[in-house]
N, C-alpha and C positions, 0 to 999 in steps of 0.2 A: 504494500500500500504506500502511496505517496504521502507526504506530509499534509498536503491539502485534503486528501481523503480522510486521514486520521483526524484532522481538525474538524471536518464536517461531521464525522462519526461522533466525536466527543461532544460537539455542540448539540447534535441530535439526541444523544443520551441525556445530556443536561436538560434539554427542553422537555423531553418525555418525563424525566424524573420530576421536574418542576410542576408539570401538569398533573402528574399523579399525586404529588404531595398537596397541591392546591385543592384537590377534590376531597381531602380528608379534613372534615370540620374539627375532629378531635385534636388536630395538630396546632390549633390556634392557641397562642399564649393567653392564658386565662387571668393570671395575677402578676402583672408586671411590677406593681408597687412593692411586692414582697422582695424583689431583687435589690431594692434600695434601702431596706431596713438596716440600720447600722449595727444591730446586735449580731454577732457571729456565733455559730455553734461549733463545737469541737470538730465535727465532721467537715465543716467548711474550712477550718484552719488546716486540717490534714489535706484537704483538696487543694488549698492554696500552695502548700509546700510541695505536694506531688506535681501539681501543674507547673510550678516554676521550673523543675528539672526537665520535663518533657517539652516545655515551650521553648526554652533557650538551648536545646540540644542542637539546633540548626545554626546558631550564631557563630560558632567557630569556623564553619565553612564559608559563611558570608564574609566574616572579617578577613579570613585568609585570601579570599578572592579579591576583596577591596585592597588589601595590602599589595598583592601581586599585580593588581591592575590588569588582570588577565582572566579569561574564562577557562584556562587550561585546568584540566582535572575536575571540572564541575559539570554535573549533569543536572539540568534544570527540571527534568521530568518528575523526580521524586518530590522536589520542593513544590512544584505546581500541583501534583496530585494530592500531596499532604495538605497544602493550603486550601484546595477545593473541598476536601472532606472536613477540614476544620470549620468551614462555614456551616456545614451541617451540625457539627458539634456545638457551635454557638446557638443554633436554633434549638437543639436538644436542651442545652443549658437553660434557655428561656422557657421551654416547656416544663422543665422540672424545677424551675426557679432556683437554679444553682449558680450563685455568684462565681465560685471558682471556675466552673466549666465555661461560663460566658467570658470571664475576664481573660483567662489564660489562652483560650482559643482565639479570641480577638487579637491578642498580641501575637500569637503564633501565625495567624493568617497574614498579618502585616510582615513578619520576619520572612516567611516563605515567599511571599510575593515580591518582597524587596530582593531576595536572592534571585528569583527568576528575572526581575527587571535588571539587576546588575549584570547577570549573565548575558542577557540580550544586548545590553549596552556594550559590554566588552567584546562580544562576538562581532557586532557591527563595526566597532572601532578597529578590531583586528583584521577584518575583511577589507576595510577601506584603506588600511595602511599596508596591506600585504600584497 
């Protein structure tokens, strides 16, 4: 398959998944205000600590790529796929009203998409100068 075909297939899967999820009334966030309550439970503190480790696991690769100023050795697929699924984790966190799940996955989405963006930037720059 060509890259264009893979992109179309991925977009099609994303659209079909969105349509399927849109039809599920039970997936609507019921109690957003409980996400903003300042009192934390012990389980949320554990979730915050665990989420910290998994969220920032991708940072060393991003930092190394930025220091090298090169896309060498970086494969953006994993970061892109992980970031895409973390968007679903954010939604899930909203559904179950879990601050740690929402918080860390929003940060992780940003980190993973920054990695993909940096990779694309360096690839274009390398192709232009090479």
